[in-house]
N, C-alpha and C positions, 0 to 999 in steps of 0.2 A: 384646583377646583374652585377656590374662593373667587378668583378673578372672573371665571365664567359665570358664576352665580351673580356676581355683582354686575357684570355686563348685561345679563338678561334682566336683572332688576331695573337697571337704568332704561333699557329698551321699553319695558312695560310701564315704567313711570312716564316716559315720553308719550306713549300711546294713550295712557290714562288721561294725562293732561290735555292731549289733543281732543279726546272725547269730551272732557269737561268744558273746554273752551267752546267747542263747536255746538254741543247740544244746547247750551244756553242761547247761542245765537239763533238756533232753530226754534227754541221756545219763543224768542222775541218775534221772529218772522211769523210763527204760527199765531201768536197773539195779535199781531198787526193785521193778519189776514181776516181776523174776526171783524174788523172795521170795513172790509170790502163789501161790495154788493154781490148778489148772486148773479151768475153761477160762479164767478171768480172766487168768492169766499169758499165755497164747498170744494172746488177743484184744488185750490191752494192748501186748504187744511187737510184734505185727504192725502195729498202728496207729502206735506210736512209730517203728518202722523207716521207715514211709512218711513221717512228718513230718520225721524227721531227714534222710532222703535228699533230700527236696524243699528243705528249708531249706539244707542244706550245699551241694548241687550247684546249686540254682536261685537262691540269694541270696548265701550267704556266699562261696563261691569266686569267682563273677563279680564281686562287690563288691571282693574283695581284689585281683583282677587289674586291674580298672578303677582302683582306688585307686593301685596301683603304676604303671600306665601314665600316669595323669594326674599323679602325683607326680613321675615322671621328666621329664615335659613341663614342669612348673613349675620343676624344678631347671635345666632347659635355659634357661628364660626369666629365672630369678632372677639378679640381679647379685651375684656373689660367694658365698662360703660362710662366713658368720659362725660363731662357736663354738657358739651355741645351735642352729644348724641341723645342725651335725655331730653334736652330742649327741642331737638329736631323731632323726636318721637311725640312730643306734645303737639307740635305743629302738624305732624302726620295724623294724629288723632283728630285734630281740628279739621283737617282735610277730609277725613272720612265722614265727619259730621256734616260737612258741606256737601259731600257726595250724597248722603242720605237726605239732605234737604232738597237736592235736585231730584231724587227719587219721588219725593212728595209732589213736586211740580210736574214731573213726568206723569204720574198717576192722574193728576188733575187734568192735564191737557189731553191725555188719552181718553178721558171721559167727557171731553168737550167743555170743561170748566176752566175759566181763566180768572183766578183770584188776584193776579198780579198784572199791572200794566207793563207796557214795553220798557218804560223808563226804569221801573223797579227791577225788571229782569236785567237790563243793561248794567245797572249798578251791581246787582248780585253776581253778574258774570265776572266782575273784577276781583271778587273775593279769591277766586282761584289764582289770579295773578299775584296777590299778596302772599298766599301760601307758597307759591312757586319761588318767589324772590327770597322769602325767609328760609325755606328749606335748602335751596341751592347755596345761599350764602353760608349757612351753617355747615353744610357738607364740605364746601370748598375751602372756606377760611378757617374753620374749626377753632382751635385754641388761640389763633392769632388775632381773632376779632375781639375788640373791646365791647363788652356787653352794653355799656352805656351808648357808645357810638352806633353799635348795631341796632339797638332799639330806636335810637334817635333817627337813624337812617330809614328804618322801616316806617316810622311815623311820618317822616318827611315824604317818603314814597307814597303813602296812603293819601296824604294831603294833595300832592301833585296829581295823583290819579283822580281824586274827587274833583279837583279844579278842571282837569281835562274833560271829565264827564259833563260838568256844567257848561263848559265852552262848546262842546259838541252839541249839547241840547239846545243852546241858544242859536247855534248855526243851523240846526235842523228846523227850529221854529221860524227863523228868517226866510228859509227856503219855501216854507208853506205860505 
């Protein structure tokens, strides 16, 4: 039974992350549509609102809830709480806080309010990547990972990610 629960948990983690990654891209496109002229602006924003709502409410939220339920079920079946698991759960808590921050952006955009520019949203989109890397490394490597090297690797990953965002921003600016 444990392996079936674990398999379903992984499936819903994947669909949850797919939703988290894609919804922020849609937030970016919806925000950028704000800068278009009519009627293009209204047409795009109406379509993005539909896409965002369907993705957020139909895939991302249900996947997050099922991930949580199945994760709690696995914890109940799992023997003991090793250090790597406790650290992973801290990252999972952070991931849920990130999810709730996207709920805030979702509500704003559904009301036609855009408090974040597209660059801020692009950067915020990478937060999910950081959680994904940290959580997967903890689950796969477990006790074999040096905490010093693991943390150093995560910090290095964040730095490379931020540099990539800067490079991409400058490339987009040159195209304009």
